[in-house]
Structure formats: C-alpha cells, structure tokens
KOLMITI-586095 format. One record per residue (C-alpha): residue in three letters; residue number from 1; x, y, z. Coordinates in Angstrom, 3 decimals. Last residue first. Layout:
N
(r 'ALA' NUM (X Y Z))
...
//
This chain:
408
(r 'UNK' 408 (-24.015 73.106 207.057))
(r 'UNK' 407 (-20.713 74.908 207.707))
(r 'UNK' 406 (-22.203 78.265 208.801))
(r 'UNK' 405 (-24.287 76.490 211.427))
(r 'UNK' 404 (-21.104 75.672 213.356))
(r 'UNK' 403 (-21.078 79.002 215.222))
(r 'UNK' 402 (-24.607 78.478 216.552))
(r 'UNK' 401 (-23.851 74.939 217.701))
(r 'UNK' 400 (-20.675 76.179 219.395))
(r 'UNK' 399 (-22.646 78.809 221.346))
(r 'UNK' 398 (-25.153 76.208 222.520))
(r 'UNK' 397 (-22.344 73.872 223.569))
(r 'UNK' 396 (-20.704 76.597 225.675))
(r 'UNK' 395 (-24.010 77.548 227.287))
(r 'UNK' 394 (-24.662 73.900 228.105))
(r 'UNK' 393 (-21.197 73.556 229.648))
(r 'UNK' 392 (-21.727 76.635 231.814))
(r 'UNK' 391 (-25.067 75.231 232.954))
(r 'UNK' 390 (-23.386 71.949 233.876))
(r 'UNK' 389 (-20.895 73.557 236.230))
(r 'UNK' 388 (-17.591 71.801 235.527))
(r 'UNK' 387 (-17.122 68.188 236.600))
(r 'UNK' 386 (-16.545 66.618 233.211))
(r 'UNK' 385 (-18.799 65.576 230.369))
(r 'UNK' 384 (-16.857 63.636 227.750))
(r 'UNK' 383 (-18.520 64.369 224.421))
(r 'UNK' 382 (-18.056 62.337 221.252))
(r 'UNK' 381 (-18.828 64.131 217.991))
(r 'UNK' 380 (-20.280 62.506 214.872))
(r 'UNK' 379 (-21.009 64.255 211.569))
(r 'UNK' 378 (-22.366 61.522 209.299))
(r 'UNK' 377 (-20.989 61.465 205.742))
(r 'UNK' 376 (-19.184 58.133 205.945))
(r 'UNK' 375 (-22.250 56.097 206.919))
(r 'UNK' 374 (-21.289 53.403 209.454))
(r 'UNK' 373 (-21.014 49.850 208.125))
(r 'UNK' 372 (-22.209 46.972 210.337))
(r 'UNK' 371 (-19.928 43.918 210.142))
(r 'UNK' 370 (-16.825 45.849 209.059))
(r 'UNK' 369 (-16.422 48.962 211.163))
(r 'UNK' 368 (-13.242 50.759 212.178))
(r 'UNK' 367 (-12.863 53.524 209.600))
(r 'UNK' 366 (-16.612 54.156 209.461))
(r 'UNK' 365 (-16.542 55.008 213.167))
(r 'UNK' 364 (-15.146 58.505 212.452))
(r 'UNK' 363 (-14.902 60.606 215.600))
(r 'UNK' 362 (-14.812 64.355 216.232))
(r 'UNK' 361 (-13.650 64.756 219.850))
(r 'UNK' 360 (-14.897 66.860 222.738))
(r 'UNK' 359 (-13.519 66.893 226.276))
(r 'UNK' 358 (-14.747 68.025 229.697))
(r 'UNK' 357 (-12.297 68.007 232.595))
(r 'UNK' 356 (-12.486 65.899 235.773))
(r 'UNK' 355 (-11.129 62.840 234.006))
(r 'UNK' 354 (-13.090 59.915 232.584))
(r 'UNK' 353 (-12.096 60.447 228.953))
(r 'UNK' 352 (-9.368 59.548 226.491))
(r 'UNK' 351 (-8.321 61.522 223.424))
(r 'UNK' 350 (-8.115 65.274 223.084))
(r 'UNK' 349 (-9.828 68.547 222.304))
(r 'UNK' 348 (-10.611 70.333 225.561))
(r 'UNK' 347 (-14.163 71.432 226.264))
(r 'UNK' 346 (-14.706 74.763 228.022))
(r 'UNK' 345 (-14.153 76.903 224.905))
(r 'UNK' 344 (-16.080 75.090 222.181))
(r 'UNK' 343 (-15.886 76.669 218.720))
(r 'UNK' 342 (-13.262 74.218 217.434))
(r 'UNK' 341 (-15.520 71.291 218.348))
(r 'UNK' 340 (-18.461 72.682 216.378))
(r 'UNK' 339 (-16.352 73.576 213.340))
(r 'UNK' 338 (-14.772 70.111 213.311))
(r 'UNK' 337 (-18.152 68.391 213.553))
(r 'UNK' 336 (-19.613 70.682 210.884))
(r 'UNK' 335 (-17.053 69.566 208.350))
(r 'UNK' 334 (-18.607 66.108 208.382))
(r 'UNK' 333 (-21.595 67.591 206.579))
(r 'UNK' 332 (-24.907 68.649 208.071))
(r 'UNK' 331 (-27.007 67.594 211.026))
(r 'UNK' 330 (-24.895 66.765 214.045))
(r 'UNK' 329 (-24.724 63.244 215.446))
(r 'UNK' 328 (-24.063 63.300 219.176))
(r 'UNK' 327 (-21.947 60.989 221.283))
(r 'UNK' 326 (-21.854 59.921 224.928))
(r 'UNK' 325 (-19.508 59.857 227.924))
(r 'UNK' 324 (-20.454 60.940 231.450))
(r 'UNK' 323 (-21.409 57.495 232.709))
(r 'UNK' 322 (-24.795 55.902 233.243))
(r 'UNK' 321 (-26.396 54.188 236.212))
(r 'UNK' 320 (-27.517 50.898 237.752))
(r 'UNK' 319 (-27.124 48.915 234.542))
(r 'UNK' 318 (-28.837 45.671 233.506))
(r 'UNK' 317 (-32.505 46.340 232.716))
(r 'UNK' 316 (-32.337 50.016 231.722))
(r 'UNK' 315 (-29.229 49.382 229.644))
(r 'UNK' 314 (-30.997 46.472 227.928))
(r 'UNK' 313 (-33.989 48.692 227.130))
(r 'UNK' 312 (-31.638 51.357 225.731))
(r 'UNK' 311 (-30.037 48.842 223.354))
(r 'UNK' 310 (-29.701 51.247 220.436))
(r 'UNK' 309 (-30.063 54.821 221.781))
(r 'UNK' 308 (-33.411 56.500 221.112))
(r 'UNK' 307 (-34.787 55.827 224.594))
(r 'UNK' 306 (-32.059 57.891 226.309))
(r 'UNK' 305 (-30.024 56.249 229.077))
(r 'UNK' 304 (-27.627 54.673 226.572))
(r 'UNK' 303 (-26.629 58.087 225.139))
(r 'UNK' 302 (-26.324 58.407 221.366))
(r 'UNK' 301 (-28.095 61.718 220.714))
(r 'UNK' 300 (-29.288 61.897 217.119))
(r 'UNK' 299 (-29.742 64.329 214.205))
(r 'UNK' 298 (-28.993 67.430 216.251))
(r 'UNK' 297 (-29.136 71.010 214.953))
(r 'UNK' 296 (-32.929 71.251 215.410))
(r 'UNK' 295 (-32.738 70.357 219.119))
(r 'UNK' 294 (-34.758 67.226 219.909))
(r 'UNK' 293 (-32.261 65.683 222.290))
(r 'UNK' 292 (-29.603 68.264 223.133))
(r 'UNK' 291 (-31.192 69.259 226.450))
(r 'UNK' 290 (-31.779 65.599 227.338))
(r 'UNK' 289 (-28.117 64.836 226.639))
(r 'UNK' 288 (-26.930 67.876 228.619))
(r 'UNK' 287 (-28.979 66.985 231.696))
(r 'UNK' 286 (-27.972 63.337 231.416))
(r 'UNK' 285 (-24.290 64.220 231.120))
(r 'UNK' 284 (-24.450 66.487 234.177))
(r 'UNK' 283 (-26.146 63.890 236.374))
(r 'UNK' 282 (-23.937 61.012 235.236))
(r 'UNK' 281 (-20.649 62.860 235.665))
(r 'UNK' 280 (-21.721 63.851 239.197))
(r 'UNK' 279 (-22.816 60.313 240.052))
(r 'UNK' 278 (-19.575 58.926 238.673))
(r 'UNK' 277 (-17.537 61.416 240.686))
(r 'UNK' 276 (-19.295 60.593 243.956))
(r 'UNK' 275 (-18.810 56.861 243.487))
(r 'UNK' 274 (-15.245 57.067 242.168))
(r 'UNK' 273 (-13.894 59.128 245.083))
(r 'UNK' 272 (-11.824 56.302 246.596))
(r 'UNK' 271 (-10.650 55.157 243.158))
(r 'UNK' 270 (-8.625 58.302 242.542))
(r 'UNK' 269 (-6.358 57.597 245.507))
(r 'UNK' 268 (-5.947 53.996 244.420))
(r 'UNK' 267 (-5.043 55.102 240.888))
(r 'UNK' 266 (-2.474 57.549 242.259))
(r 'UNK' 265 (-0.897 54.817 244.395))
(r 'UNK' 264 (-0.847 52.337 241.520))
(r 'UNK' 263 (0.878 54.921 239.324))
(r 'UNK' 262 (3.537 55.522 241.968))
(r 'UNK' 261 (3.946 51.787 242.567))
(r 'UNK' 260 (4.763 51.289 238.870))
(r 'UNK' 259 (2.567 48.796 237.058))
(r 'UNK' 258 (4.095 45.552 235.785))
(r 'UNK' 257 (3.584 43.315 232.761))
(r 'UNK' 256 (6.653 41.226 231.989))
(r 'UNK' 255 (5.009 39.116 229.293))
(r 'UNK' 254 (5.553 35.953 231.339))
(r 'UNK' 253 (4.062 37.682 234.369))
(r 'UNK' 252 (0.926 38.800 232.554))
(r 'UNK' 251 (0.434 35.380 230.968))
(r 'UNK' 250 (0.937 33.587 234.287))
(r 'UNK' 249 (-1.608 35.792 236.039))
(r 'UNK' 248 (-4.310 35.350 233.405))
(r 'UNK' 247 (-3.797 31.608 233.146))
(r 'UNK' 246 (-3.883 31.201 236.933))
(r 'UNK' 245 (-6.987 33.367 237.347))
(r 'UNK' 244 (-9.176 31.802 234.673))
(r 'UNK' 243 (-11.268 29.432 236.802))
(r 'UNK' 242 (-10.804 31.441 239.994))
(r 'UNK' 241 (-12.903 34.270 238.617))
(r 'UNK' 240 (-11.651 37.352 236.813))
(r 'UNK' 239 (-10.599 40.979 237.032))
(r 'UNK' 238 (-8.417 42.597 234.378))
(r 'UNK' 237 (-6.825 45.994 234.966))
(r 'UNK' 236 (-5.370 48.958 233.126))
(r 'UNK' 235 (-3.137 51.942 233.907))
(r 'UNK' 234 (-1.965 55.226 232.385))
(r 'UNK' 233 (-1.978 58.050 234.945))
(r 'UNK' 232 (-2.584 61.829 234.791))
(r 'UNK' 231 (-6.101 62.342 233.464))
(r 'UNK' 230 (-7.588 62.894 236.954))
(r 'UNK' 229 (-10.226 60.174 237.345))
(r 'UNK' 228 (-7.893 57.299 238.135))
(r 'UNK' 227 (-10.772 54.803 238.197))
(r 'UNK' 226 (-12.789 56.744 235.623))
(r 'UNK' 225 (-10.216 56.783 232.811))
(r 'UNK' 224 (-6.724 55.360 233.132))
(r 'UNK' 223 (-8.442 52.344 234.689))
(r 'UNK' 222 (-8.892 51.072 231.142))
(r 'UNK' 221 (-10.925 48.293 232.658))
(r 'UNK' 220 (-11.379 44.658 231.659))
(r 'UNK' 219 (-13.787 41.981 232.881))
(r 'UNK' 218 (-12.901 38.314 232.432))
(r 'UNK' 217 (-15.486 35.504 232.599))
(r 'UNK' 216 (-18.684 37.503 231.995))
(r 'UNK' 215 (-21.914 35.937 233.290))
(r 'UNK' 214 (-23.858 39.058 234.294))
(r 'UNK' 213 (-22.595 38.741 237.886))
(r 'UNK' 212 (-19.066 38.903 236.493))
(r 'UNK' 211 (-19.845 42.240 234.839))
(r 'UNK' 210 (-20.985 44.271 237.821))
(r 'UNK' 209 (-22.238 47.374 236.009))
(r 'UNK' 208 (-22.661 50.873 237.503))
(r 'UNK' 207 (-19.916 50.816 240.139))
(r 'UNK' 206 (-18.127 47.978 238.327))
(r 'UNK' 205 (-17.033 50.541 235.722))
(r 'UNK' 204 (-19.726 51.879 233.357))
(r 'UNK' 203 (-17.605 53.056 230.434))
(r 'UNK' 202 (-14.508 50.914 231.113))
(r 'UNK' 201 (-16.327 47.574 231.106))
(r 'UNK' 200 (-14.392 45.980 228.226))
(r 'UNK' 199 (-15.865 42.499 228.465))
(r 'UNK' 198 (-14.315 39.068 227.944))
(r 'UNK' 197 (-16.279 35.851 227.423))
(r 'UNK' 196 (-14.633 32.429 227.143))
(r 'UNK' 195 (-16.357 29.854 224.912))
(r 'UNK' 194 (-17.120 26.485 226.514))
(r 'UNK' 193 (-20.105 25.900 224.256))
(r 'UNK' 192 (-22.898 26.280 226.810))
(r 'UNK' 191 (-20.902 29.131 228.355))
(r 'UNK' 190 (-21.015 31.095 225.114))
(r 'UNK' 189 (-24.801 30.891 224.919))
(r 'UNK' 188 (-25.189 32.180 228.477))
(r 'UNK' 187 (-22.567 34.865 227.917))
(r 'UNK' 186 (-24.426 36.236 224.888))
(r 'UNK' 185 (-27.717 36.374 226.792))
(r 'UNK' 184 (-26.148 38.023 229.849))
(r 'UNK' 183 (-24.294 40.561 227.645))
(r 'UNK' 182 (-27.294 41.866 225.736))
(r 'UNK' 181 (-25.288 44.616 224.083))
(r 'UNK' 180 (-25.718 48.367 224.491))
(r 'UNK' 179 (-24.850 50.373 221.360))
(r 'UNK' 178 (-22.850 53.450 222.334))
(r 'UNK' 177 (-21.556 54.778 218.989))
(r 'UNK' 176 (-18.010 55.688 220.020))
(r 'UNK' 175 (-17.261 53.859 223.295))
(r 'UNK' 174 (-19.465 50.867 222.521))
(r 'UNK' 173 (-21.832 50.280 225.410))
(r 'UNK' 172 (-21.097 47.614 226.225))
(r 'UNK' 171 (-17.883 46.196 224.834))
(r 'UNK' 170 (-17.627 42.476 224.167))
(r 'UNK' 169 (-14.696 40.223 223.266))
(r 'UNK' 168 (-15.739 36.638 222.569))
(r 'UNK' 167 (-13.441 33.623 222.994))
(r 'UNK' 166 (-12.739 30.084 221.796))
(r 'UNK' 165 (-14.472 29.754 218.439))
(r 'UNK' 164 (-12.765 26.885 216.588))
(r 'UNK' 163 (-15.865 24.705 216.276))
(r 'UNK' 162 (-17.856 27.629 214.904))
(r 'UNK' 161 (-19.987 30.279 216.542))
(r 'UNK' 160 (-21.441 33.240 214.635))
(r 'UNK' 159 (-24.954 31.833 214.266))
(r 'UNK' 158 (-25.075 31.381 218.044))
(r 'UNK' 157 (-24.950 35.148 218.577))
(r 'UNK' 156 (-28.507 35.452 217.333))
(r 'UNK' 155 (-30.072 38.630 218.718))
(r 'UNK' 154 (-27.360 40.786 217.207))
(r 'UNK' 153 (-27.126 44.369 218.443))
(r 'UNK' 152 (-23.312 44.437 218.549))
(r 'UNK' 151 (-23.240 43.224 214.912))
(r 'UNK' 150 (-20.402 40.730 214.595))
(r 'UNK' 149 (-16.686 40.738 213.834))
(r 'UNK' 148 (-14.570 37.657 213.146))
(r 'UNK' 147 (-10.981 37.436 214.343))
(r 'UNK' 146 (-8.665 34.598 213.264))
(r 'UNK' 145 (-5.799 33.686 215.581))
(r 'UNK' 144 (-2.515 32.543 214.028))
(r 'UNK' 143 (-0.092 34.740 215.960))
(r 'UNK' 142 (0.273 37.038 212.945))
(r 'UNK' 141 (-3.511 37.550 213.047))
(r 'UNK' 140 (-3.372 38.096 216.801))
(r 'UNK' 139 (-0.705 40.787 216.420))
(r 'UNK' 138 (-2.353 42.818 213.668))
(r 'UNK' 137 (-6.083 42.402 213.098))
(r 'UNK' 136 (-6.719 41.524 216.741))
(r 'UNK' 135 (-4.426 44.198 218.165))
(r 'UNK' 134 (-5.835 46.824 215.794))
(r 'UNK' 133 (-9.390 45.782 216.659))
(r 'UNK' 132 (-8.700 46.273 220.359))
(r 'UNK' 131 (-6.981 49.591 219.552))
(r 'UNK' 130 (-10.260 50.712 217.860))
(r 'UNK' 129 (-12.447 50.098 220.927))
(r 'UNK' 128 (-15.135 47.608 219.929))
(r 'UNK' 127 (-18.285 48.541 218.024))
(r 'UNK' 126 (-18.084 45.501 215.723))
(r 'UNK' 125 (-18.200 43.103 218.654))
(r 'UNK' 124 (-15.353 40.625 218.532))
(r 'UNK' 123 (-15.468 36.869 217.989))
(r 'UNK' 122 (-12.071 35.200 218.309))
(r 'UNK' 121 (-11.296 32.050 216.339))
(r 'UNK' 120 (-8.511 29.735 217.471))
(r 'UNK' 119 (-5.801 28.222 215.270))
(r 'UNK' 118 (-2.913 29.647 217.274))
(r 'UNK' 117 (-3.789 30.113 220.965))
(r 'UNK' 116 (-6.288 32.204 222.893))
(r 'UNK' 115 (-7.291 32.539 226.571))
(r 'UNK' 114 (-4.342 34.346 228.187))
(r 'UNK' 113 (-3.514 36.181 224.972))
(r 'UNK' 112 (-6.910 37.889 225.057))
(r 'UNK' 111 (-6.430 39.120 228.622))
(r 'UNK' 110 (-2.907 40.246 227.787))
(r 'UNK' 109 (-4.079 42.375 224.863))
(r 'UNK' 108 (-7.022 43.937 226.710))
(r 'UNK' 107 (-4.925 44.814 229.767))
(r 'UNK' 106 (-2.080 46.171 227.641))
(r 'UNK' 105 (-4.586 48.356 225.780))
(r 'UNK' 104 (-5.878 49.683 229.102))
(r 'UNK' 103 (-2.390 50.698 230.115))
(r 'UNK' 102 (0.526 49.700 232.400))
(r 'UNK' 101 (-1.255 46.519 233.547))
(r 'UNK' 100 (-2.786 45.320 236.827))
(r 'UNK' 99 (-4.137 41.836 237.529))
(r 'UNK' 98 (-7.273 41.371 239.612))
(r 'UNK' 97 (-8.396 38.404 241.701))
(r 'UNK' 96 (-11.060 35.866 242.611))
(r 'UNK' 95 (-14.175 37.783 241.594))
(r 'UNK' 94 (-17.687 36.665 242.547))
(r 'UNK' 93 (-18.916 40.155 243.378))
(r 'UNK' 92 (-16.766 42.708 241.512))
(r 'UNK' 91 (-15.837 45.801 243.557))
(r 'UNK' 90 (-13.741 43.762 246.002))
(r 'UNK' 89 (-11.456 42.725 243.151))
(r 'UNK' 88 (-10.752 46.372 242.346))
(r 'UNK' 87 (-9.795 47.005 245.982))
(r 'UNK' 86 (-7.620 43.884 246.102))
(r 'UNK' 85 (-5.707 44.935 243.009))
(r 'UNK' 84 (-5.239 48.453 244.384))
(r 'UNK' 83 (-3.880 47.135 247.683))
(r 'UNK' 82 (-1.614 44.665 245.915))
(r 'UNK' 81 (-0.045 47.446 243.850))
(r 'UNK' 80 (0.998 49.503 246.880))
(r 'UNK' 79 (1.630 46.407 249.020))
(r 'UNK' 78 (4.373 45.373 246.576))
(r 'UNK' 77 (4.549 43.985 243.079))
(r 'UNK' 76 (5.553 40.824 241.249))
(r 'UNK' 75 (7.947 42.800 239.057))
(r 'UNK' 74 (9.702 44.107 242.136))
(r 'UNK' 73 (10.902 40.643 243.139))
(r 'UNK' 72 (9.700 38.097 245.707))
(r 'UNK' 71 (7.570 39.578 248.463))
(r 'UNK' 70 (4.495 37.569 249.473))
(r 'UNK' 69 (1.173 39.412 249.731))
(r 'UNK' 68 (0.042 38.802 246.179))
(r 'UNK' 67 (0.253 35.200 245.064))
(r 'UNK' 66 (3.003 33.247 243.370))
(r 'UNK' 65 (4.377 31.462 246.424))
(r 'UNK' 64 (7.211 28.974 246.082))
(r 'UNK' 63 (9.890 31.536 245.279))
(r 'UNK' 62 (9.182 33.547 248.417))
(r 'UNK' 61 (9.602 30.451 250.577))
(r 'UNK' 60 (13.002 29.834 248.983))
(r 'UNK' 59 (14.167 33.336 249.875))
(r 'UNK' 58 (12.858 32.960 253.419))
(r 'UNK' 57 (14.897 29.772 253.793))
(r 'UNK' 56 (17.917 31.537 252.318))
(r 'UNK' 55 (17.899 34.126 255.103))
(r 'UNK' 54 (16.409 37.445 256.185))
(r 'UNK' 53 (15.310 38.294 252.664))
(r 'UNK' 52 (15.781 41.487 250.641))
(r 'UNK' 51 (13.350 42.672 247.960))
(r 'UNK' 50 (14.965 44.113 244.847))
(r 'UNK' 49 (13.094 46.300 242.350))
(r 'UNK' 48 (11.642 48.606 244.944))
(r 'UNK' 47 (9.439 51.650 245.346))
(r 'UNK' 46 (6.790 50.991 247.994))
(r 'UNK' 45 (4.330 53.906 247.931))
(r 'UNK' 44 (2.278 53.850 251.118))
(r 'UNK' 43 (-1.132 52.104 251.260))
(r 'UNK' 42 (-3.633 54.790 252.193))
(r 'UNK' 41 (-5.220 55.337 255.614))
(r 'UNK' 40 (-2.159 54.726 257.781))
(r 'UNK' 39 (-1.528 52.113 260.516))
(r 'UNK' 38 (-0.238 49.440 258.131))
(r 'UNK' 37 (-1.681 49.777 254.643))
(r 'UNK' 36 (-1.403 46.280 253.175))
(r 'UNK' 35 (-1.525 43.935 256.198))
(r 'UNK' 34 (-3.822 46.459 257.870))
(r 'UNK' 33 (-6.551 45.801 255.300))
(r 'UNK' 32 (-7.306 48.731 253.029))
(r 'UNK' 31 (-7.825 46.960 249.712))
(r 'UNK' 30 (-11.549 47.679 249.614))
(r 'UNK' 29 (-12.930 50.104 252.218))
(r 'UNK' 28 (-13.842 53.172 250.149))
(r 'UNK' 27 (-14.993 51.451 246.956))
(r 'UNK' 26 (-16.725 48.767 249.035))
(r 'UNK' 25 (-18.756 51.483 250.761))
(r 'UNK' 24 (-19.877 52.994 247.453))
(r 'UNK' 23 (-20.903 49.545 246.204))
(r 'UNK' 22 (-23.126 48.777 249.232))
(r 'UNK' 21 (-21.737 46.348 251.778))
(r 'UNK' 20 (-23.254 42.984 252.604))
(r 'UNK' 19 (-23.276 42.383 256.370))
(r 'UNK' 18 (-20.551 40.076 257.681))
(r 'UNK' 17 (-18.638 43.083 258.931))
(r 'UNK' 16 (-14.939 43.413 259.479))
(r 'UNK' 15 (-12.721 44.638 262.280))
(r 'UNK' 14 (-9.043 44.037 261.585))
(r 'UNK' 13 (-7.783 46.761 263.877))
(r 'UNK' 12 (-10.389 48.073 266.331))
(r 'UNK' 11 (-8.319 47.014 269.361))
(r 'UNK' 10 (-5.421 49.333 268.549))
(r 'UNK' 9 (-3.590 50.608 265.503))
(r 'UNK' 8 (-5.504 52.104 262.628))
(r 'UNK' 7 (-7.512 51.418 259.462))
(r 'UNK' 6 (-8.183 47.728 259.564))
(r 'UNK' 5 (-11.089 46.713 257.394))
(r 'UNK' 4 (-11.023 43.421 255.606))
(r 'UNK' 3 (-12.897 43.469 252.307))
(r 'UNK' 2 (-12.782 40.094 250.588))
(r 'UNK' 1 (-9.766 38.622 248.838))
//
C-alpha cells in the first residue's frame, strides 16, 4: 500500500521513486495510483450498491478476496473510498491499511470493539473525548467490558494494569484541556504485557505526529476535522499494522460500516491541502496563544507548544508541529466564559473544529472527569483558530475580553 504515482496516460504512468518522501509530498501523492484514479488527477466518484460481473467465475473470484481493489458489493467500497484509505495509510509509516467510518465516533467505537471482548478491562485516559467515555460507560459496560480511567500525566502506567487489561485508549493532547501524554513510554509498557494501544490522533494528524512510529497499534482520526478541513463532511478512519488489520476490517464489515463515495471524495479533496492548512492554523494559533499568555484577564493558556501546558516537554520531543485548537482559562466566574464567547464576532459558536472558520466554545471538563477532577468554577473556553487574518482575530478576542469584564 505504498505510494505509486501514475497521474496521466503515457510512458510516465506508474512512475515511483525509491527515495523517502517528505510528509507534504505523501499527502499529495498518496492514493493516486492509476489503478484508482485512471487518467485524471482525483479518483472519480463511484456511486454503486451493485457491482456487475462478466460471468460467474468473476463473481466467485470477487467473493474470495476481501481486500480493497476487488469489486464485490457497494458496502466494500469502490476506487473512491479505496483511494482515500490508501492515502491515509501512506501518511503513517509502518501502516498496513486504513478503514473508513461514517464519523469519528464510529471509528473509535469500532476500533475498540475490534480488540475487546466481555470480561476485558479497558484503560482510558481521563482527558478523552467525551463521546469516547460515553461509549465506554454505556455500550461497553453493557457488553461486559470494564473501563478504568487514569491521569493523562501519569508516570506509572504499570500500576493501572491488571490481568484482564487488554487495551488502552489514549488521546494526546486532550481536546479540551490539552495534556500531552508520554505515548512512547505507555506503549512500551503495554507491549510488554500484550495490551493493545489505541490513540485518538485527531488534533495533530499524521502530518504532525506519526503515531505508529511511537508504538501505537491503532491510530484513529475524526477525519471530519482537519482531513476534510471544510466543515461539511462527517467521516472517521482507523489506521493500523498488519497484526490488527484483519480484526479491524472484519469488525467494521460485520457492523456494516461504510462511507459514501461522495463523502470520501470530499475528504480526499480536503486532504490534499492538509499540509498548507495545518501550517497556517499553527502559525495563527501560536501568535494568538502567545498574545494571550500573560494578559491580566487570562488565568492560563492551554496550548501544548507553550511551556505552561502540561506535557509541553513531551510535545516538544515527539511532535513536529501544533494544531489550531487550544483552550484558555479566563479569570472570574463561569459566567465570564459565556459573556466572552457571546461578544466574539468572527468566531462561530459550535462544536467540532478543523475547518477554515474560527470557533469558540465554553467547555466544562468537570462533567467528564473521574480520575483527576477539574474545578467546577473555572471559566474555560476552547478556541479553534481558522484561516482568517490573525490580526483581525486578535482584535476580536481583545474586544470580547473587554466586554466580558463586567461579569467578573
């Protein structure tokens, strides 16, 4: 599933290079082999539920193969979905394959179900995405899986293992409070005990953090966010090594997980500009975070690239960049967060992130913490920094800070 270039008809078709490609190049070239795109740049949209065969022999051959590239039935996909899967696989050195899902939550749920069974114990970082906790505390509990939460900044993950521990779900940084975990250290201890490691890598994407190289077994993306980049598609993915590929694929197929070709096409189109978008998000977010840091209205800036963020040294060691999402803690009561967000004019108020538009959201981590309580009276706002002019965004934030002073 390596990158095989083949953009047009003629003698240059199928040319490939043995030289290692930089991440930005892999983002552009991945999944664009001629077998998937034909003579055009982007894989066309193949809309089909039924695939027709020339004869019964071809029908039987299709049944025998369960890999991408062989038509069988619409649920197994078409070149539109296969191209995106291959492109995401190419972004993760050491990956065997990528499965697509209709949302990030579906990707997380199916990844966990592929490695857990009744009686198992799942360890989950306490700063995990709230829907991940909801799935664990709801469906997995009914399924007979016990979930135990741990401090994301723990230096002793081994104390949380028991004989029934089969998997660990990590998220670095956490998407509300942005603690950065020592993933390589946790994965090393897990591997000694045969425990599967899963990572929600949505914040950094493989462009800034190649999870499998850090020891992770299954890496998960809510591709809805930075991969798509335009706030108009719901899609998720799980990329893994050969060891877990069959289990992952079978679980997805048995649960009927399928992504529409139209959504796959839009995600592929968004993916090609990921490198330039991530760098733009990063630059603007860093400028705003540094500007906010030390202002009298701000208690804390929770941005992994700033020294005051928990796990900053780990971020500096393991990541090649930072995303456009971070949180701020405002001085004053919780009411100030709402007043601040309401006063913003360039920031939309809404869930998700990773699109071209800036967003602001008051968040309440205390409702989804158990291992490490979060103080109820802290005024926390998550900022998604989009692609607007950064000076305009700073002016908007400054105005909102002034307006919100009345609620202190």
